N, C-alpha and C positions, 0 to 999 in steps of 0.2 A: 158553632156560632161565630168564632173568630174568622173563619174562612168566609162565611157569609158576609160579615161586616166589611171585610177587606174587599170582597167582590163588589159590594155596593159602593164603597169609597172609590175603587178604581174606575168603575163605570161612571160615577158622578164626575170624576176629574178628567175622564177620557184620556187616561194615560196611554202613551205610546209604548211599544215594546222596545226593550233595550237593544242597542246595536253593539255587537261584540267586535273585537279586533278580528281580522280575517282569519288568523290562525286558530281562533277558538269559536268561529261562527257555528251556530247550531240552531235547529228549529226551536222556537220558543213555545213550550207547551204549558208553562206555569208562570204567567206574568205576576201573580200574587206573590209567589216565592221570590222572584227577581226584585220586585218592589221592596219587600222586606229586607233582602240582602243588600240592596242599594242603600237603604236607610241606615245600615250598620257601618257605613263608611264615612269618614271625615277626610277630605282630600285637599292637598295643597296644590298651588299653581303659581305660575309666573305672570306678572302683569299688573300695571297700575290701573288698567281698565280692561274690560272684556268685550268681545264681540261674539256673534253667533258662530264664527269659525273656530273659536277656541275649544280645546278639549274639555276644559272645566265646564263650559256651557253645555256641551253634549252630555257630560256626566250628569249634570243637573236635570236636563230636560229628558234625556233618553234612559238614563240608568238610575235616576231618582236617588242620587246620593243624599245621605242624611245631613251632611254639613261640609263646611270648608274651614280651613285654617290659614291665617295670614301671617307672613313673615316680612321682616324689613330687609334681610340680607339673604342673597342667593348663594348658599354654601357651595353647591357643585361647581359654580363658575367663579367663586370668590368675588362676587359682584355686589356692591353695596346698594343695589336697587332691586326690589322684588315686588312688594305689594303696598309699600308705604312711602308716601312723598309729603303729605300734609294732611291736617284734619279734614279739610274740604274734600280732598281726593279720596281718602279712606271712606268717608261717609257716602260719597257718590258710588264708589266701587261696591260697597256692601248693599246699597239700595238696588243697584243694577243686578247683582247676584240674586237677591231675594225676589226681584220682579220676574226672574226667569224660572223660579221654582213653583211647582204646583203644590208641593208640601213644604211649608216654611223650613228654612235651613237653620241648623245650629251654626253660628258664625263664631269661631273660636280664635283665641290669641293666648300667647304666654306673656302675661303682664305682671310679673312677680315684683318688680322693683329692683333697683341696683343694676347688676350686670345682665340680668335676664328680663328684658322688656323690649317689646317690638315697636312700641310707640315712644320714640325717644325725643329728647329736647331739640336735637338738631332738625327734627321735622315739625317742630312747633307744638310739641306735647309737653305737659308739665313734668318737672323732675320728680323722681321717686327714690326714696331711700331703700336700701336693701333690707331684707328681713332681719339680718344680723344687726345692722345699724339700728333699726327700730327697737329690737329687743334689748340691745345694750343700753338704751336710754332708760330702761326700766319704767316706761310710761305707756300704758295701754292706750291712753288717749291719742298718742301720736299715731299708733297703728290704726286705731279706729278712724281717725281723720283721713289718713292716706287711703284706707279702704273705701271710705265714703266718696272721696274724690275720684278714685279709680272706677268704682261702680257707676257713678254719674257720668263720667267721661265715656266709658264703654257703651253704656245705654244710649247716650246721645249720638254716638257714631254708628250704632246699629249692631254692635257685638252683643251676643247673649250668653257667651260662655268664656270664662277665663280659666285656663289651666293653672290654677293657684288655689289655695296656698300649699306650700310644702309642709308635710307632716313628718318629714325626715328629721332625725336627731343628728346634731352636729357632733357625733361621737368620734369622728376623725377630721380634725380641722384642716388636715392636709389633703383631704379628699379632692381630686382634681375637678369634679363636676358639681360638688355640693359645698364643702367647707371653704375651699379657696375662693369660690365665687360668692360667698356670704349669702347663700340661698336659704340656709336653715336658721330658724330663730334661736335655737339653743340646743345644748346637750341635755337639758332638763325637760322631761316630757310635760310637766305642768306649765312651763313657760311656753312651749310650743303650742299646747292646747289653748292657752289664754289668748295668744296673739292670732292663731289661725281662726279661732272663733270670731274675733273682730273682723277678720277679712271676709269670712263667709257672710256674716250679718250685714256688713257694709255693702256687699254686692247684692244680696237678696233684696235690700230696700230699693234697689233700682232695677230689679227684674233680671239680674245677671247671675247665671249659674256658675258654680265653682267646682273644682275637682281636687280632692286631697291626693297628694302624690308624695312618694312613689312606693306603693305597697309591695312587699312588707317592710320596706325601709332600705334606703340607698345611702344613708349617711355614713356608714362605716366602711364603704368600699375604698379600695386603693386604686381602682381603675375607673374608666369612663365608658359606660355601656353604649355611648354613641359610636365608639370606635372599635369595640371588640368585646370578647367574652369577659365577663366581670364576675369573678368568684368571690363571694363574701363568707364562705364557709367558716373561715378562721376568724373573722372579724365581727360578724353579725351577732347581736344579742337580743334576747326576747323583749328587753325594754323598748326596743324600736317599734314594737306593736302598740305600745300604750297610747300614743297620740291618736292613732287611727281608731283604736277601740273606744276611747273616750269621746271623740268627736262623732263617731257613729252612734254611741249611746245618747249623745245630746241631740241627735237628729240634725247634725250640721254637715252631713255628707250628701251633697247632690249626686256626686259621682266619686269614684275612687279610681285613680290611674295606677296601672301596673308598673312594676320595675322589671327591667330585663336582666335582673341579677340572678346568679346561680348560687344556691345554698344547699349543699349536699345533706345538711342536717334536716332540712325541711323537705327536700325532694332530691334524691340522688341521681335523677335522670334528666329533669327538665328545669329550665329557668322559670322564674315566677310567672311570667306572662303566659307560658305554655303549660303550666302545672295545674291539673285539677286538684291535687293535694293542697296547694297553696291558695288558689283562687276560690275554689268551691269549698274545700274542707276547712281551711283556716278563715278566709274572709267571710264567706257566706254562712257556713254552719257554726263555727266557733264564735265569730264576732257578730253574727246576726245581720250582716249587711245584705239587703235585698234590692238595693238601687242599681244604678248603671255602673258597670265596670268598663272603663275605657283603657285601651292599650296605650302604652307609650308608642312612639313612632315605630312602625313595623319595618321601616327601612334602616333602622340603626344597626350598627355593626354587630352588636351582640346577638341579634337575630339573623340578619341578612347574611353574614359571613359564615354562619354555622348551621343553618337549617334551610332547607328548600322552602319556597313560598307556600307550596301546598301543605307541607308538614307543619309549618308555622300556623297556617290558618286552621288546619284540623285540630291541632293541639290547643290553640287559643279558644276555639269554639267548645271543645270538650271541657276546657278549664272554666268556661263561663263568661268569657269576654263578650260584651254587648256592642261596643263601638270600637272600630279599628281606625287608627290614624295612619294614613299614608301621606306624609307631608310633602313628598317630592322635594325635600330640601337636604336630605342626606344623599339620595340618588334621584336624579330627575328623570322620571318615567311617566309623563302625563298621559300617555296613551294606554296605560295598563289597567285602568279601572274595569273595563269589560272582562279582561282575563281574570281578574281577582274574583269578580262576581261569578264567572263561569266555573272557577275552581270550587267556590263555596257551594254552588248549585250541585255540582257533581258529587260532593261529599254528602249532600242530602239525598240525592237520587240513588246513590249506591248503598244507602243505609248507614254510612259511617256516622253521620250526624242526624239525629231525629229532627223531623220538621218541627215538632213541638218546641225544640230547643231554639230554633229561629223565631218562632212565634212568641216565645217568652221574651226574647230580646226586643222584638218589635213592640210588645206591650210596654216594656220599660221606656223605650224611646218615645213611643206615642204618648205615654202619660206625661212625660216631661214637656213634650212639645204642646200638648193640649193645655197644660198649665200655663206655658209661656205665650201661647197663641190661641186664646180662647175663641171657640167658634170656627177656627180654621183647620183643625185637625180632628178626625173622627177615629176613635179607637174601638 
């Protein structure tokens, strides 16, 4: 039935077949599969506006990617101009991207507040306190007010997904990527849950999805997974699961984002993003989460520098990841989307990944898109 519905949807939309990079060109025998695989990708790009010549537009039109992510700073070139110049420019950029998509895009941003926010005051956006600053006030109303403002702003600009809030515990205040940046609300799970719930609710009131991050907890790390292998075996504690477990129980988890951390106590072979034991066994089976699992950026050093791309894709799919972020902001490879889809397709064709596994991810993606874009997406 699913294949029949997909065929009907594809014919109705008159989708074109994806164009692969020349080194991976191959006859297209299964456009339904390619469509589903494309929908599993969230891709970053460079530019304050887009034209039909741009790789991201080809990815949207020909490869049917599921979403895009916007950044304000171009990390590979250390350039302070990427996708954000002003509210008016961002609104126009997002509208232009959506106009080129036959299936509506997830348009994502990291707008946590404090040090991690892509829409900054210098570009004409409102100031936002960091999660730690908000929690230190001991006033949930302040968090609720900022969440309400953020949800309204993102919706008005055209964003429909904010990669926030953090459910990480601040168990290591000297953590270079969490604690030092004031990204965690607290070392107390109850405080984290209370504030994260306000963030989720404030965004939902304006039709903006959120993602709890970074499962199974990045707060105790002494390293930064953006830049290399991050082992938390000696520092991670089971208490770090509690905010995720409670927010899932409260049905406040639209998505859960993976952490690229390695914990030999949980899985002696694979980091969390690549681990069926952690993602399927712990998150899905033990915590009962059946929503979308989204990877942290697959180009981060913890993955990129230690695992080949095909291995990383294979293991993430086996683990249960539904959405993959390729932000092109740790490494800039805008022409590689076709190659990524081709790798995933071969994993299905050779039987390494069951087609039903891809269909399951598509169903989760489609359900969220159908809710956000009623009448525009058929599942």
